[in-house]
C-alpha positions as a printed Julia matrix, in Angstrom:
295×3 Matrix{Float64}:
 25.12  10.78  -31.47
 21.68  11.9   -30.42
 19.34  13.58  -32.83
 20.51  17.14  -33.24
 23.74  16.32  -31.4
 25.9   18.11  -33.95
 24.35  21.45  -33.03
 24.34  20.86  -29.26
 27.42  23.01  -28.43
 25.97  25.94  -30.37
 22.59  25.51  -28.71
 24.14  25.27  -25.24
 26.08  28.46  -25.84
 22.92  30.24  -27.01
 20.91  29.06  -23.98
 23.65  30.04  -21.53
 24.02  33.46  -23.15
 20.24  33.97  -23.14
 19.9   33.37  -19.41
 23.11  35.18  -18.51
 21.89  38.3   -20.3
 18.15  38.14  -19.61
 17.81  36.82  -16.06
 17.2   40.33  -14.77
 14.45  40.77  -17.38
 12.93  37.42  -16.36
 12.87  38.6   -12.76
 11.23  41.86  -13.81
  8.51  39.99  -15.7
  7.85  37.03  -13.4
  9.67  37.53  -10.11
 11.82  34.88   -8.47
  9.7   32.01   -9.85
 10.41  32.24  -13.56
  7.82  29.66  -14.58
  4.1   29.43  -15.31
  1.5   30.13  -12.7
 -1.35  27.75  -11.84
 -4.62  29.64  -11.4
 -7.3   28.19   -9.17
 -9.37  31.39   -9.08
 -8.32  35.01   -9.71
 -5.22  35.16   -7.55
 -2.22  37.37   -8.45
  0.47  35.83  -10.7
  2.96  35.47   -7.84
  0.43  33.41   -5.87
 -0.39  31.33   -8.96
  3.3   30.52   -9.4
  3.48  29.19   -5.85
  0.25  27.27   -6.52
  2.13  25.39   -9.24
  4.86  24.46   -6.79
  2.4   23.35   -4.11
  0.42  21.26   -6.56
  3.53  19.55   -7.92
  4.86  18.88   -4.41
  1.57  17.33   -3.33
  1.05  15.37   -6.5
  4.59  13.95   -6.49
  4.47  13.24   -2.76
  7.76  14.96   -1.92
  8.25  14.45    1.83
  9.56  17.02    4.33
 13.33  16.9     4.7
 13.89  15.27    1.32
 17.17  15.61   -0.55
 16.12  17.33   -3.78
 17.89  18.0    -7.07
 16.36  21.06   -8.75
 17.34  20.84  -12.44
 17.12  24.11  -14.3
 16.79  26.0   -11.01
 16.69  29.46  -12.57
 16.83  32.17   -9.9
 16.38  29.6    -7.14
 12.68  30.15   -6.5
 11.66  26.49   -6.18
 14.84  25.52   -4.32
 14.29  28.15   -1.65
 10.57  27.36   -1.4
 11.29  23.66   -0.83
 13.88  24.46    1.82
 11.72  27.05    3.57
  8.39  25.21    3.54
  9.47  21.55    3.65
 12.91  21.71    5.24
 14.41  20.05    2.17
 18.13  19.98    1.38
 18.32  21.2    -2.2
 20.98  21.25   -4.89
 20.0   23.59   -7.72
 21.75  23.35  -11.07
 21.66  25.78  -13.99
 23.62  26.37  -17.16
 23.89  30.08  -16.35
 26.62  31.41  -14.07
 24.59  34.57  -13.6
 21.58  32.62  -12.39
 23.7   30.51  -10.03
 25.24  33.67   -8.54
 21.89  35.43   -8.14
 20.28  32.33   -6.63
 23.17  31.86   -4.2
 22.92  35.48   -3.1
 19.19  35.04   -2.5
 19.83  31.88   -0.43
 22.32  33.76    1.77
 19.91  36.66    2.24
 17.19  34.2     3.3
 19.64  32.43    5.67
 19.05  29.17    3.83
 22.51  28.59    2.39
 23.06  25.74    4.9
 20.3   23.81    3.13
 20.43  25.14   -0.44
 23.36  25.29   -2.84
 23.66  26.1    -6.52
 26.01  24.76   -9.18
 26.66  25.5   -12.83
 26.0   22.23  -14.66
 24.74  21.04  -18.03
 21.53  19.05  -17.51
 22.48  16.92  -20.51
 25.3   15.51  -18.36
 24.32  15.08  -14.72
 27.77  14.69  -13.15
 26.33  13.52   -9.83
 26.6   10.3    -7.8
 24.0    7.61   -8.4
 21.12   7.2    -5.94
 22.0   10.46   -4.17
 18.58  12.2    -4.1
 15.1   11.5    -2.8
 13.45  13.69   -5.44
 14.31  15.28   -8.75
 12.49  18.54   -9.5
 12.28  19.82  -13.1
 10.13  22.81  -14.01
 10.37  23.99  -17.63
 13.91  22.8   -18.3
 13.56  19.67  -20.42
 12.28  21.76  -23.35
 15.88  22.94  -23.86
 17.31  19.4   -24.05
 17.83  17.52  -27.29
 17.74  13.93  -25.97
 14.9   13.99  -23.46
 14.83  10.2   -23.13
 18.46  10.11  -22.0
 17.81  12.98  -19.62
 14.94  11.15  -17.91
 17.08   8.04  -17.6
 19.75  10.21  -15.95
 17.13  11.52  -13.53
 16.38   7.92  -12.55
 20.08   7.2   -12.09
 20.59   9.94   -9.48
 17.42   8.98   -7.56
 17.41   6.41   -4.8
 15.03   3.48   -5.39
 11.54   4.73   -4.64
 12.61   8.35   -5.21
 10.22  10.73   -6.94
 10.39  12.68  -10.17
  8.36  15.91  -10.3
  8.35  17.54  -13.74
  6.48  20.26  -15.6
  7.0   20.77  -19.32
  5.81  22.69  -22.33
  4.33  20.17  -24.78
  3.5   19.97  -28.42
 -0.17  19.16  -28.91
 -0.18  19.55  -32.69
 -1.78  16.57  -34.4
 -0.08  14.77  -37.32
 -0.76  16.71  -40.5
 -1.68  19.91  -38.65
  0.77  22.12  -40.47
 -0.47  25.34  -38.91
 -0.04  23.88  -35.43
  3.38  22.5   -36.28
  4.46  25.92  -37.57
  3.34  27.56  -34.33
  5.3   25.04  -32.27
  8.36  25.51  -34.48
  8.14  29.27  -34.02
  7.97  28.88  -30.24
 10.97  26.54  -30.31
 13.0   28.97  -32.39
 12.22  31.94  -30.18
 12.68  30.09  -26.89
 15.77  28.06  -27.86
 14.09  24.67  -27.62
 15.3   21.91  -29.97
 11.82  20.4   -29.77
  8.63  20.15  -27.75
  7.55  16.58  -27.12
  4.06  15.16  -26.76
  2.68  14.03  -23.42
  2.71  10.35  -24.4
  6.38  10.62  -25.37
  7.29  11.81  -21.88
  5.34   8.93  -20.35
  7.09   6.41  -22.61
 10.53   7.86  -21.83
  9.82   7.76  -18.11
  8.84   4.11  -18.35
 11.94   3.29  -20.37
 14.13   5.19  -17.91
 13.0    3.16  -14.93
  9.98   4.98  -13.49
  6.71   3.42  -12.38
  3.42   4.73  -10.94
  3.62   7.43  -13.62
  0.96  10.12  -13.71
  0.56  12.78  -16.38
 -1.91  15.65  -16.39
 -2.66  18.36  -18.94
 -3.05  21.59  -16.97
 -2.98  23.99  -19.92
 -6.19  25.77  -19.03
 -4.87  26.46  -15.54
 -1.55  27.96  -16.65
 -2.12  29.71  -19.97
 -3.01  32.98  -18.24
  0.72  33.37  -17.57
  1.17  34.85  -21.04
 -1.68  37.33  -20.64
  0.22  38.58  -17.61
  3.53  38.8   -19.48
  2.0   40.61  -22.44
  0.2   43.06  -20.17
  3.42  43.94  -18.34
  5.21  44.6   -21.62
  2.36  46.73  -22.97
  1.87  48.86  -19.88
  5.44  49.33  -18.69
  8.35  51.4   -19.9
  9.96  48.17  -21.11
  8.01  48.62  -24.35
  9.98  51.79  -25.05
 13.32  50.12  -24.28
 12.96  47.19  -26.68
 14.71  48.89  -29.58
 17.74  49.43  -27.36
 17.81  45.87  -26.02
 18.58  44.14  -29.33
 16.85  41.95  -31.89
 17.15  38.78  -29.77
 15.27  40.37  -26.87
 12.59  41.74  -29.22
 12.1   38.25  -30.67
 11.83  36.83  -27.15
  9.16  39.38  -26.16
  7.27  38.87  -29.43
  7.09  35.15  -28.75
  4.7   35.78  -25.83
  1.88  36.37  -28.32
  2.89  33.24  -30.25
  2.79  31.07  -27.15
 -0.6   32.45  -26.09
 -1.94  31.71  -29.57
 -0.41  28.21  -29.57
 -2.19  27.4   -26.3
 -5.47  28.9   -27.5
 -5.42  26.98  -30.78
 -4.42  23.67  -29.21
 -0.98  23.48  -30.81
  0.75  23.63  -27.43
 -0.07  22.18  -24.02
  1.4   22.22  -20.55
  1.98  18.96  -18.75
  2.64  17.93  -15.17
  4.32  14.56  -14.63
  5.27  12.46  -11.63
  6.74   9.02  -11.26
  8.53   6.8    -8.75
 11.88   5.18   -9.47
 11.41   1.44   -9.6
 13.11  -0.59   -6.9
 14.9   -2.55   -9.63
 15.93  -0.77  -12.82
 17.22  -2.71  -15.79
 20.99  -2.53  -16.08
 20.84  -1.38  -19.67
 18.76   1.63  -18.62
 21.23   2.65  -15.94
 24.09   2.08  -18.36
 22.47   4.39  -20.87
 22.04   7.12  -18.27
 25.62   6.7   -17.06
 27.04   6.82  -20.6
 25.95  10.45  -20.93
 27.5   11.54  -17.62
């Protein structure tokens, strides 16, 4: 059993319920791309969010027409962008039935449902054929997974040899013995339903163990941290502030965590990482066996 495996069903239920209930709120706060923005200058948040996608596409080298698995697809923002701008065929997976329904409706409205489809699936168990995708796309999903090493090995399993992994993740940057930093990270994890935040070097090691090569990792914290200024400003200046007491304690805790995350970035307890890697042409059998054992 993986670390924390005994609480996995409870955590999965909590994550599914969170996104089923709050996807409309996410859309209100961040639009269709419910992830960080990447600021190059002073562009609006919606442009910064697409900047993040463009940068990850270019950095990972995802080619036009690629078969892409979008893990943790949310409201389908990245899936539709990849189909519209690169002509990719995309399968988006999410734990939330509400998100899958909303994303599917958006794909039909955009007349992209011939190239984009959405499924309800647990990312801990990728029930998909081996070597079936050219690229695996993961933006801010792995934070919710207990065994991140097994997940990355599963990503390698579903990629064809030479296929690309494109991943963005919230990271812990707290140094050993930094109790204040560790407390901030723990508070973020509790509020955002993350079993843990890993360090950048851990992701790199897990990618190597899972069968990836040509791995690149970049800390882009300073480019993305403005996301939380935007979220806090929306809450402060909109009528949402007056509705919080009617939305329940869980929603109030979620909104309050925006300040915690901004502080964690500012104080160096948290970071934001962008990762890419290429699946090796030959992957050790024991690595593939490990990935398959979880599926």
